[in-house]
C-alpha positions in Angstrom: -28.0 -1.7 15.2 -25.4 -4.4 15.8 -23.6 -3.9 12.5 -20.3 -4.1 14.4 -20.8 -7.8 15.0 -19.0 -8.3 11.7 -15.8 -7.0 13.2 -13.5 -9.7 14.4 -15.2 -12.4 12.2 -13.0 -12.2 9.2 -14.2 -15.4 7.5 -17.7 -13.9 7.1 -16.2 -11.2 4.8 -15.3 -13.9 2.3 -18.7 -15.6 2.2 -19.2 -19.3 3.0 -16.9 -22.3 2.4 -17.3 -25.1 0.0 -20.6 -26.2 1.5 -22.1 -22.8 0.8 -22.6 -22.2 4.5 -20.5 -21.1 7.5 -20.1 -23.7 10.2 -22.8 -23.1 12.8 -24.4 -20.3 10.8 -28.1 -20.2 10.2 -29.5 -20.7 6.7 -29.1 -17.4 4.7 -32.2 -15.8 3.4 -32.6 -15.1 -0.4 -31.8 -11.4 -0.1 -28.6 -12.1 1.8 -27.5 -14.8 -0.7 -28.1 -12.3 -3.5 -25.9 -9.7 -2.0 -23.2 -12.2 -1.2 -23.1 -13.7 -4.7 -19.7 -12.5 -5.8 -18.1 -15.8 -7.0 -18.0 -16.7 -10.7 -16.5 -19.4 -12.9 -13.9 -18.2 -15.3 -13.0 -19.7 -18.7 -10.4 -21.9 -17.1 -13.0 -23.6 -14.9 -11.9 -22.0 -11.7 -14.0 -20.4 -9.0 -12.8 -16.8 -8.7 -13.8 -14.8 -5.7 -12.1 -12.8 -3.0 -11.2 -15.9 -0.9 -9.7 -17.9 -3.8 -7.9 -14.9 -5.1 -6.1 -14.5 -1.8 -4.9 -18.0 -2.2 -2.7 -16.8 -5.0 0.7 -15.8 -3.5 1.1 -12.8 -5.8 -2.4 -11.4 -5.0 -1.9 -12.0 -1.2 1.4 -10.1 -1.4 -0.1 -7.2 -3.4 -3.1 -6.7 -1.0 -1.0 -7.2 2.1 1.8 -4.8 1.1 -0.4 -1.9 0.0 -2.8 -2.2 3.0 0.1 -2.5 5.5 1.9 0.5 4.0 -1.2 2.8 4.1 -2.2 1.6 7.6 1.3 2.4 9.0 1.6 5.9 7.6 -0.8 7.6 10.0 -3.2 10.4 9.3 -2.9 13.9 10.9 -5.4 16.7 11.1 -4.4 20.3 10.3 -6.0 23.8 10.3 -5.2 26.5 7.8 -3.6 29.6 9.4 -4.2 33.2 8.4 -0.6 33.5 7.1 -1.2 30.7 4.6 0.5 28.0 6.7 -1.0 25.4 8.8 -1.0 24.2 12.4 -1.4 20.7 13.7 -4.8 20.0 15.4 -4.1 17.0 17.5 -6.8 18.4 19.9 -9.5 18.1 17.2 -12.1 15.3 17.5 -11.3 14.1 14.0 -7.7 13.4 15.0 -8.9 11.0 17.7 -11.1 9.2 15.1 -8.7 8.8 12.2 -5.4 8.7 14.0 -6.0 7.2 17.4 -9.2 5.2 18.0 -11.6 4.6 15.0 -13.7 2.1 16.9 -13.6 0.0 20.1 -12.2 -3.1 18.3 -9.4 -1.8 16.1 -6.4 0.5 16.1 -6.1 3.1 13.4 -3.5 1.1 11.5 -5.8 -2.0 11.5 -8.8 0.0 10.4 -7.1 1.8 7.5 -5.3 -1.4 6.4 -8.6 -3.2 6.3 -10.3 -0.4 4.3 -7.5 -0.5 1.7 -7.6 -4.3 1.5 -11.4 -4.1 0.9 -10.9 -1.6 -1.9 -8.5 -4.0 -3.5 -10.7 -7.0 -3.2 -14.2 -5.6 -3.7 -13.5 -2.2 -5.1 -15.3 -0.6 -2.1 -14.9 -0.3 1.6 -17.7 0.6 4.0 -17.9 1.7 7.7 -20.9 2.7 9.7 -20.7 6.2 11.2 -21.7 6.4 14.9 -22.4 10.1 15.7 -22.9 12.4 18.7 -24.5 15.5 17.4 -22.4 16.7 14.4 -19.4 14.7 15.5 -18.5 11.2 14.2 -17.5 9.2 17.2 -16.7 5.8 15.6 -16.3 4.1 12.3 -17.3 0.4 12.4 -16.3 -1.6 9.3 -19.2 -3.2 7.3 -18.7 -6.4 5.2 -18.5 -5.3 1.5 -20.1 -8.5 0.1 -23.2 -7.9 2.2 -23.7 -4.3 1.0 -25.8 -3.1 -1.9 -25.8 0.6 -3.0 -28.8 1.9 -4.8 -30.9 5.1 -5.2 -34.3 5.9 -3.8 -37.1 7.7 -5.6 -35.6 11.0 -4.5 -32.4 10.0 -6.3 -30.6 9.9 -2.9 -28.0 7.2 -2.4 -29.0 4.5 0.1 -27.1 1.5 1.4 -28.8 -1.9 1.9 -26.9 -4.1 4.4 -27.8 -7.7 5.1 -27.5 -7.9 8.9 -28.3 -11.1 10.8 -31.1 -12.3 8.6 -32.6 -9.1 7.5 -31.8 -6.2 5.2 -31.4 -2.8 6.8 -31.5 0.5 4.8 -28.9 3.0 5.8 -28.9 6.6 4.5 -25.7 8.0 2.9 -24.9 10.1 5.9 -24.6 7.0 8.1 -22.0 5.2 5.9 -18.4 6.1 5.3 -17.7 4.8 1.8 -14.4 4.5 0.0 -14.5 3.8 -3.7 -11.8 2.4 -5.9 -11.7 2.9 -9.6 -15.0 4.3 -10.6 -16.6 5.6 -13.9 -18.7 8.1 -12.0 -21.1 5.6 -10.5 -22.1 4.9 -6.9 -19.7 2.1 -6.4 -16.1 1.3 -7.3 -15.1 -1.4 -9.8 -13.7 -4.7 -8.5 -10.3 -5.8 -9.9 -11.3 -9.4 -9.1 -14.5 -9.2 -11.2 -12.8 -7.6 -14.2 -9.6 -9.7 -13.9 -11.4 -13.0 -13.5 -9.8 -14.5 -16.6 -6.3 -13.6 -15.4 -6.9 -14.8 -11.9 -8.6 -18.0 -13.0 -5.7 -18.8 -15.3 -3.3 -18.3 -12.5 -5.3 -20.6 -10.3 -5.4 -23.2 -13.0 -1.7 -23.0 -13.5 -1.2 -23.4 -9.7 -3.5 -26.4 -9.7 -1.7 -28.0 -12.7 1.7 -27.6 -11.0 0.3 -29.0 -7.8 -1.2 -32.0 -9.5 2.0 -32.6 -11.5 4.2 -32.8 -8.3 1.6 -34.8 -6.5 1.8 -37.5 -9.1 5.5 -37.6 -8.7 6.1 -35.9 -12.1 4.8 -39.1 -13.7 3.3 -38.6 -17.1 -0.3 -39.6 -18.0 -0.8 -41.7 -21.1 -2.6 -44.7 -22.7 -2.0 -48.4 -22.6 -1.8 -50.1 -26.0 -2.9 -53.7 -25.6 -2.2 -54.8 -29.2 -4.7 -57.2 -30.5 -6.0 -58.1 -27.0 -9.5 -56.9 -26.1 -9.8 -56.2 -22.4 -13.0 -56.9 -20.5 -14.3 -54.2 -18.1 -13.0 -56.0 -15.0 -9.6 -56.3 -16.7 -9.5 -52.6 -17.4 -10.4 -51.8 -13.8 -7.6 -54.1 -12.6 -5.1 -52.4 -14.9 -6.1 -49.0 -13.8 -5.7 -50.0 -10.2 -2.2 -51.4 -10.9 -1.1 -48.1 -12.4 -2.8 -46.0 -9.7 -0.7 -47.8 -7.1 2.5 -46.6 -8.7 1.4 -42.9 -8.7 3.0 -40.6 -6.2 6.4 -39.2 -5.2 7.1 -42.2 -3.1 6.7 -44.5 -6.1 9.0 -42.6 -8.3 11.5 -44.9 -10.0 9.5 -48.1 -9.4 9.0 -50.6 -12.2 5.5 -51.5 -13.5 5.3 -55.1 -15.0 3.4 -55.2 -18.3 1.8 -58.2 -20.0 2.7 -59.4 -23.4 2.0 -57.0 -26.3 1.2 -54.2 -23.8 2.9 -50.9 -24.5 2.6 -47.5 -22.6 2.2 -44.4 -24.7 2.6 -41.2 -22.6 0.8 -38.0 -23.4 3.1 -35.5 -25.0 2.3 -32.6 -22.7 4.9 -32.0 -20.0 5.3 -28.8 -18.0 8.1 -27.5 -20.3 6.0 -28.0 -23.4 3.0 -26.1 -22.1 5.4 -23.4 -20.7 4.0 -23.9 -17.2 6.8 -22.1 -15.4 6.8 -19.2 -17.9 3.1 -18.8 -17.6 3.2 -18.7 -13.8 5.9 -16.0 -13.9 3.8 -14.0 -16.3 0.7 -14.5 -14.0 2.6 -12.7 -11.2 3.2 -9.6 -13.4 -0.4 -9.7 -14.6 -1.8 -9.8 -11.1 0.4 -6.9 -10.1 -1.1 -4.9 -12.9 -4.6 -5.5 -11.7 -3.7 -4.6 -8.1 -1.5 -1.6 -8.9 1.8 -3.0 -7.6 5.3 -3.3 -8.9 6.5 -6.9 -9.2 9.8 -6.2 -7.6 8.0 -4.9 -4.4 6.6 -8.4 -3.8 9.9 -10.2 -4.6 9.5 -10.8 -8.3 12.2 -9.5 -10.7 10.8 -9.1 -14.2 12.9 -10.3 -17.1 16.1 -8.2 -17.5 15.6 -6.5 -14.1 17.6 -7.0 -10.9 16.3 -6.5 -7.4 19.0 -4.0 -6.3 20.5 -0.7 -7.6 19.5 2.9 -8.2 17.0 1.8 -10.8 14.9 0.0 -8.2 15.0 3.2 -6.1 13.5 5.1 -9.0 10.9 2.5 -9.5 9.9 2.6 -5.9 9.7 6.4 -6.1 7.5 6.0 -9.2 5.2 3.6 -7.4 4.8 6.0 -4.5 4.1 8.9 -6.9 1.9 7.4 -9.6 0.1 4.5 -7.8 0.2 5.1 -4.0 -0.3 8.9 -3.9 -3.6 8.9 -5.8 -5.0 6.3 -3.3 -3.9 8.4 -0.4 -5.5 11.5 -1.9 -8.7 9.6 -2.5 -8.8 8.6 1.2 -8.1 12.1 2.4 -10.8 13.6 0.3 -13.3 11.0 1.4 -12.5 11.7 5.1 -12.9 15.4 4.6 -16.1 15.2 2.6 -17.9 12.5 4.6 -16.7 13.2 8.2 -16.5 17.0 8.4 -19.3 19.5 8.2 -19.2 22.0 5.3 -18.2 24.8 7.7 -15.2 22.8 9.1 -14.0 21.7 5.6 -13.0 25.3 4.9 -10.4 25.4 7.6 -9.7 21.8 8.8 -8.4 19.0 6.7 -6.8 15.5 7.1 -3.5 14.5 5.6 -1.7 11.2 5.5 1.9 11.4 6.5 3.8 10.6 3.3 7.1 11.1 5.0 6.4 8.0 7.1 7.8 6.0 4.2 11.2 7.5 5.0 11.2 6.4 8.6 13.5 3.5 7.9 15.8 5.5 5.7 18.1 7.6 8.0 20.2 8.8 5.1 17.2 10.2 3.2 15.9 11.9 6.4 19.3 13.4 7.1 19.6 14.8 3.6 16.1 16.3 3.8 16.7 18.0 7.1 20.0 19.3 5.9 18.5 20.8 2.8 15.6 22.3 4.8 17.9 23.7 7.5 20.4 25.3 5.1 17.6 27.0 3.0 15.4 28.5 5.7 12.6 26.0 5.2 12.5 24.4 8.7 13.8 25.3 12.1 15.9 23.0 14.3 13.0 22.8 16.7 10.7 21.5 14.0 13.3 18.9 12.9 13.7 17.7 16.5 9.9 17.5 16.9 9.6 15.3 13.8 12.3 13.0 15.3 10.4 12.9 18.7 13.3 14.7 20.3 12.8 17.4 23.1 13.0 21.0 22.2 16.3 22.9 22.9 16.8 26.6 23.8 17.2 28.8 20.8 16.2 26.2 18.2 13.1 28.0 16.9 14.8 30.3 14.2 15.3 29.8 10.5 18.8 29.6 9.1 20.4 29.8 5.6 23.6 28.3 4.2 25.6 31.5 4.6 27.2 30.7 8.0 23.8 29.3 9.1 22.8 32.6 10.7 19.2 33.5 11.7 17.2 34.6 8.7 16.1 37.9 10.1 19.7 38.9 10.9 21.3 37.9 7.6 22.1 41.4 6.4 23.4 42.7 9.8 25.5 39.7 10.4 26.9 39.8 6.9 27.9 43.4 7.4 29.4 42.7 10.7 31.4 39.8 9.4 32.7 42.0 6.5 33.8 44.7 9.0 35.5 42.2 11.2 37.3 40.7 8.2 38.7 44.1 7.2 39.8 44.9 10.7 41.6 41.5 10.9 43.3 42.2 7.6 44.5 45.6 8.7 45.7 44.2 12.0 47.6 41.5 10.1 49.2 44.1 7.9 50.5 45.8 11.0 49.0 49.2 10.5 47.9 49.3 14.1 50.3 47.4 16.2 49.9 47.2 20.0 53.6 47.9 20.6 55.9 50.3 18.7 55.8 51.2 15.0 57.2 49.2 12.2 60.1 50.6 10.2 59.3 53.0 7.3 60.0 50.5 4.5 57.7 47.8 6.0 55.0 50.4 6.7 55.1 51.6 3.2 54.9 48.1 1.8 51.9 47.2 3.9 50.1 50.5 3.1 50.6 49.8 -0.6 48.9 46.4 -0.2 45.9 48.0 1.6 45.5 50.6 -1.1 45.6 47.9 -3.8 42.9 45.9 -2.0 40.7 49.1 -1.7 40.9 49.7 -5.4 39.9 46.1 -6.2 36.9 46.3 -3.9 
């Protein structure tokens, strides 16, 4: 159907430019314009849509960080075993799809990063499912702003996609759909749509700051002419004179004024309107809309430093409360929409949460040490996770007590106790390889052994 033509043309995902039309693109038909109408004017007079939102540094950082993190974690496929455990199924077709090669144009990291970014910006992410029998062979991203989700007369969900001048109807089983926050409807809710006032205010603050610096920090104001009435051409000349002194290069220049002329600046400087404070507050507000901690994008909130154990706990909280629900949502969507009902009972996908520890060697070492000393993981499993080759005899579980094989713990413990007693007796000299000790020494050592026997 050619829906994959949207891949690699990122600008199309954000609609048209200021002219309302992409360069070289044909005129959009009414249906397509209706589906693409996502921009809106907020109370601050700013155009708020996905493209302008990404122009905010805080929004860009939030979307980039979350999408990059999820895209880099990797998704595995596992099968439940009869003993309650699981085995890795890297030979399953789903593994090739979600971990290796989702489509001909993207890597798995690029695909999942794009899906997460679309969820942040539009509240939804879509991909066309190409199938071969019961197997899904490819997932091709679909532009969210060109998709409309509705129900047919049989109450079945259908997807209307504006593709190259016409609207095509796709059944639900042909579309992989990730939803963000939802109230039980067919589509997720967009943070940009509901956060329009916050985002518009941030854009207005950025524009005000830019205009202020562009004018060389020179204040606007009025010219008092006293009793002189200026003619229209005189007003125009006066405005032209003042405009020539605007700009950073003209800072510090002197403007000559005629007799009785007096300049009265407007009393509204950046400090008085709390421009800097409002911009800092906008960063925190944007982070709330996108589910991100400000310190993760380089913004320290008031009273907070960027380092220390407190930040470590905040990062752990972000992973647990904000990132983990997103990962669970993706996993369940993959299981429900890509696997048949029969396969769902035994095969399931799982995103590798431990990938976040890849750069923390101390945390990995502590985890392996705890697992190895408590019989949770074998040495071979640890080496496999670190991409190290297997070693002979590394496939047994050990515990902290001398790190012996788990199935030999009792026997080894008894043997160790026996050897300890024999060593003690030998040290006391009861059985000496040469000769016998004198009677007094023998009696003293025998008394010690008898005392230890009573204690035990």
